[in-house]
C-alpha positions as CSV (number, residue, x, y, z in Angstrom):
1,M,265.5,62.5,38.2
2,R,263.2,63.5,41.1
3,I,261.8,66.7,42.3
4,A,260.8,67.2,46.0
5,K,258.7,70.0,47.5
6,P,260.4,71.4,50.6
7,G,258.4,72.2,53.9
8,I,258.3,75.3,55.8
9,K,261.5,74.7,57.7
10,F,263.3,74.6,54.4
11,F,261.8,77.8,53.2
12,V,262.7,79.6,56.6
13,K,266.4,78.1,56.3
14,R,266.7,78.7,52.5
15,F,265.3,82.3,52.9
16,T,268.1,83.1,55.7
17,V,271.0,81.5,54.0
18,I,270.4,82.8,50.4
19,F,270.2,86.5,51.6
20,L,273.1,86.0,53.8
21,M,275.0,84.4,50.8
22,A,273.8,87.1,48.6
23,S,275.7,89.6,50.7
24,I,278.9,88.0,49.8
25,S,277.8,86.4,46.3
26,F,278.8,82.9,47.2
27,I,280.9,80.8,49.3
28,L,283.5,78.1,47.7
29,L,284.3,75.2,49.6
30,L,287.0,73.2,47.6
31,A,286.5,69.4,47.5
32,V,287.2,66.6,45.5
33,A,284.5,64.8,43.2
34,S,285.0,61.3,42.0
35,C,286.0,60.6,38.7
36,G,285.1,57.6,36.1
37,K,281.6,57.5,36.7
38,E,279.3,56.4,33.7
39,S,277.4,58.9,31.8
40,G,273.9,58.2,31.6
41,R,273.3,60.1,28.2
42,S,276.5,59.3,26.4
43,G,277.7,56.0,27.8
44,K,281.1,57.6,28.3
45,K,283.4,57.6,31.2
46,L,283.0,60.9,33.0
47,K,286.4,62.7,33.4
48,I,287.2,65.9,35.6
49,P,289.9,68.1,33.7
50,D,292.9,69.2,35.4
51,E,293.0,72.8,34.1
52,S,291.5,75.5,36.0
53,F,290.6,77.6,32.7
54,L,289.0,76.3,29.6
55,K,288.3,78.0,26.4
56,Y,286.3,77.1,23.0
57,G,285.6,79.2,20.1
58,D,287.7,82.0,18.0
59,T,285.3,84.8,17.8
60,N,283.1,86.6,20.2
61,E,280.0,84.8,18.5
62,T,281.6,81.4,19.2
63,I,283.9,81.8,22.4
64,V,283.0,80.1,25.8
65,E,284.9,80.0,28.6
66,L,285.1,77.7,31.8
67,N,286.5,78.7,35.2
68,R,287.0,76.2,37.8
69,V,285.2,76.9,41.2
70,N,286.0,73.6,42.5
71,S,286.2,70.0,41.2
72,S,282.4,69.9,41.0
73,V,281.5,73.5,39.7
74,W,282.7,75.6,37.0
75,V,281.4,78.9,35.7
76,H,280.8,79.2,32.0
77,T,281.1,82.8,30.5
78,S,280.1,84.1,27.0
79,Y,280.1,87.6,25.7
80,Y,278.1,89.8,23.8
81,E,278.4,93.4,22.5
82,H,276.3,96.2,24.0
83,D,277.0,99.9,23.2
84,G,280.2,99.0,21.6
85,E,281.6,97.0,24.8
86,L,281.8,93.3,25.5
87,V,279.6,92.3,28.2
88,P,280.0,88.8,30.1
89,S,277.1,86.5,30.6
90,N,277.7,83.8,33.3
91,G,276.2,80.4,34.3
92,L,277.3,77.4,36.0
93,V,278.1,73.6,34.8
94,V,277.8,71.3,37.7
95,V,279.2,67.8,37.8
96,A,276.6,65.4,38.6
97,G,276.8,61.7,39.1
98,N,275.9,60.7,35.6
99,G,276.9,63.8,33.7
100,L,276.6,67.5,33.7
101,V,273.9,69.9,34.7
102,L,273.7,73.5,33.2
103,I,272.5,76.4,35.1
104,D,271.3,78.9,32.7
105,T,272.5,78.9,29.0
106,T,274.7,81.2,27.0
107,R,272.9,83.9,25.3
108,T,273.0,82.2,21.8
109,E,272.8,78.9,20.2
110,K,276.1,79.2,18.6
111,Q,277.9,79.8,22.1
112,M,275.8,76.7,23.4
113,E,277.1,74.6,20.7
114,S,280.5,75.6,21.8
115,L,279.9,74.9,25.3
116,G,278.4,71.4,24.5
117,K,281.5,70.6,22.4
118,L,283.7,72.0,25.4
119,A,281.9,69.7,28.0
120,D,282.6,66.6,25.6
121,E,286.1,67.5,25.1
122,A,286.9,68.5,28.6
123,F,284.5,66.3,30.6
124,N,284.0,63.6,28.0
125,S,280.2,64.0,28.8
126,S,277.1,66.0,28.0
127,F,274.3,67.9,29.7
128,E,271.8,65.7,31.7
129,A,269.6,68.6,32.5
130,A,269.4,72.3,32.7
131,I,267.9,74.9,35.1
132,I,266.8,78.3,34.1
133,S,267.0,81.0,36.6
134,N,265.8,83.8,34.8
135,A,263.5,84.4,31.6
136,Y,266.1,86.9,29.9
137,P,268.5,86.6,26.7
138,D,271.4,86.3,28.7
139,R,270.1,83.5,30.9
140,M,268.2,81.3,28.3
141,G,269.1,82.7,24.9
142,G,270.8,79.5,24.1
143,A,267.6,77.2,25.0
144,S,267.2,76.0,21.5
145,Y,270.4,73.9,21.7
146,L,269.0,72.1,24.8
147,I,265.7,71.5,22.8
148,K,267.6,70.1,19.9
149,N,269.6,67.7,22.0
150,K,266.6,66.8,24.1
151,V,267.9,68.1,27.4
152,P,265.2,68.5,29.9
153,I,264.7,72.2,31.0
154,Y,263.7,72.7,34.7
155,S,262.5,76.1,36.2
156,L,260.1,77.5,38.8
157,E,256.6,78.4,37.3
158,T,257.3,82.3,37.8
159,V,260.2,81.9,35.0
160,A,258.2,79.6,32.9
161,K,255.3,82.2,32.6
162,T,257.7,85.1,32.0
163,A,259.4,83.0,29.3
164,E,255.8,82.4,27.8
165,Q,254.9,86.0,27.9
166,K,258.2,87.2,26.2
167,G,257.9,84.8,23.4
168,F,261.0,82.6,24.7
169,I,261.3,78.9,24.7
170,V,259.2,77.6,27.8
171,P,261.1,75.1,30.0
172,D,259.2,71.6,29.6
173,K,259.8,70.7,33.3
174,V,258.0,73.4,35.4
175,I,257.8,73.3,39.0
176,D,255.0,75.1,41.0
177,G,255.7,77.1,44.3
178,D,258.5,79.4,45.4
179,C,261.1,76.6,46.1
180,A,262.0,73.0,45.1
181,I,264.7,70.3,45.4
182,V,265.8,68.8,42.2
183,D,267.9,65.5,42.3
184,V,270.1,65.0,39.2
185,G,272.6,61.9,39.3
186,D,274.0,62.0,42.9
187,I,273.6,65.8,43.8
188,Q,270.7,67.9,44.9
189,L,270.0,71.6,43.6
190,E,267.5,73.7,45.4
191,I,265.8,76.3,43.5
192,F,264.3,79.4,45.2
193,Y,262.5,82.6,44.5
194,P,263.2,85.4,46.8
195,G,261.3,87.8,45.2
196,W,261.7,90.8,42.7
197,G,265.3,91.8,42.3
198,C,266.8,92.8,38.8
199,T,263.7,91.3,37.3
200,G,260.2,89.8,38.5
201,D,261.1,86.2,38.1
202,N,265.0,86.0,39.2
203,T,265.4,83.0,40.9
204,V,268.5,81.5,42.5
205,V,270.0,78.1,42.7
206,W,271.8,76.6,46.0
207,F,274.3,73.5,45.8
208,E,274.2,72.7,49.3
209,E,276.9,69.8,49.0
210,K,279.7,72.5,47.8
211,K,278.0,75.5,49.5
212,V,277.8,77.2,46.3
213,L,275.0,79.7,45.5
214,F,274.2,80.7,41.9
215,A,272.4,84.1,42.4
216,G,272.0,84.9,38.8
217,D,271.0,88.7,38.4
218,L,270.2,89.2,42.1
219,V,273.9,90.2,43.2
220,L,276.5,92.3,41.4
221,E,279.9,91.3,40.7
222,Y,282.6,92.3,43.2
223,G,284.0,95.7,42.3
224,Q,280.8,97.1,40.8
225,N,280.8,100.9,41.3
226,S,277.2,101.5,40.4
227,L,273.8,99.6,40.3
228,G,274.0,99.8,36.5
229,E,271.5,100.9,33.9
230,Q,269.0,98.3,34.6
231,I,268.2,99.8,38.0
232,G,265.2,101.4,36.4
233,R,263.3,98.3,36.3
234,A,264.5,96.6,39.3
235,H,262.9,96.5,42.8
236,V,265.6,97.5,45.4
């Protein structure tokens, strides 16, 4: 795994692209990823599931869902109760050459256990690495699962510092600066800090090859009719 520090051209390019993408949430390009690759951690043959929707667990405390964006990118969704309502929490599972990359965990360790089992059953693989976009419970509440399974956790320094201040698990692969390129398997993922949004440390992750932006808490879901109750602490 390699981390590269981009130059000023990268910064300007990503700044422009990310805010353009943020206005439309993300762009989806359908593409086909190759199958039958060796998984570096498990030694198994990686496979791509045919289904567009997968689910594991039988209660709100254990249920995790996977929705396919394209053959290389899946959205993982788990739920937690807030004021009597179920609230979804999302992240990404990305197929890398030697396995899977997780972008943000589920809210709890139990839900991460479900996601790990679903990854094993559906992809015949496990997580090679994880990237945390934001030091908040719905972004890294399941990080203890990653520690137990010796999965390296990457983040920019702003996220790591905030995690430490809040008493959360601190990522073990901390990257200085506002942007970085992380190589995992045969793909590159670009992490960028655009500045304050919902929180002071929210970062975004750009997958150039598939033209997918994971905007975390910077972008509201389509159809949202308000800025939500968190607007009081956001910088807008």
